[in-house]
N, C-alpha and C positions, 0 to 999 in steps of 0.2 A: 703064131710066133710069140713066144714069151719074151717080153723085154721091158726094160725101164730106161727112159731117156731123160736125162737131166738137162736143164738150161738155166740161164740167168746169171752165171758166174761172170767175173770180170775184175777190173782193177779199180779200186776206190781209195780215197784218202781216209785216214783215221777219222772216226766220227760219222762217216757216211753210212749208206744203207744199200743193201742188195736184197732181191727176192729170188730165191731159187725155186724152180719147178721140177717136178719129177712125174712125167706122164707114163702111166703103166698100161700094158696090154691087159686084156680081159683076164687072162690066166695068171698074171703077175700081181694083180691088185687084191691081195689076200694075206691072211696070216694073223696070228695073235698079236704080232708086233710089226709095225712098219715105221720107218723113219730114216734118219740121216746120220752118217758117219763122216769123219774127215781124217785126212792123213797127210803128214808132212814127210818128205823123203828122209829115210833113216830113222823114223820114229814109228811106234805102234799106232795102228788105227785107233781112233777115239770115237766113242759114241757121243752124239751131240744132242739129238732130240728125237722123241719117239711117241707114237700112238700105241697105247696098250689096249687091246680088245676093242679097237676102233674108236675109243672116245677119251680115255684117260691119257693125259700128256705127261711126259717126264723129260727133264733136261739135265745135262751135265752142269755142275755148279758154276762153271766159268762163263756160261752164256745166259744164266737165269736173269730175267728182267730185260734182256737185250734181244733175244731170239724168240720167235714164235712159230710153232709148227701148226699147220692147218691142212685140211683136206677137202676136196670136192669129189664126193663119191660119184656124182653123175658124170664127171669128166675123168674119173679114175686118176686123179692127180694129187700128189702131195706137194706142199709148199713149205719153204722155210724163209720167213721174213727175218732178216738180220739187220738190226739197227745198232748204232753206236759202235761200229766195227773198230777193232783194234788190230795192230800189226800181228799180234799173236793168233788172230783168227785166220791168218793166211794158211791155206791148205787146199788140197783137192777134196771136194765134197761129193759124196756118193750117197744115193738113196738105196734103200734095201727093203724088201718085203719078204713075207713068209718067215718071219722071225718067231722066236720061242714064246711060249705062254708066259705072261707077266713080264715080258721083255727081260727075262732073266739073263744076267751076265752082260748086258749091252755096254755097261760102263767098265767092265773088267779089261785089263790090257789085251788088246787084240779083238775085243768084242766077243760075240757069240755067233752061232750058226744062223744064217739067213738063206732062204732058198733062192732068192733072186737079187741081183745087183745091177745097178747102172754102171756106166763107164766113168762117170764123174764129171764134174765141172770145176774149173780152177777159180779160186777166190784169192785175190792178192790185195792186201791192205797196206798202204804206205804211210809212213809217219810224217 
């Protein structure tokens, strides 16, 4: 059964931290690009952080220096450590795998094609 399961979301005050996890099934933990998107109702999905080719990391400008993506290959799990959270980080966060070579297009409006998606975990940051 191919699946991605996120956890770790919640409600925090501005300046706080959360750590998101994305546990993948054997068949879902693959692809040139794996990482995290977020979406606010009524807005385009936004790429947040990604692993390119399993090792190179890339981040959207608004989270650089605050968020860190990591992975545990043995556990087939992706993580997103989020520090210094801001109200504008409030969104549904989803992990995705099976993405394109070089993570092409992940930061374009709506993102790009990924083969596998999780259902998402809500992050709410209050001021």
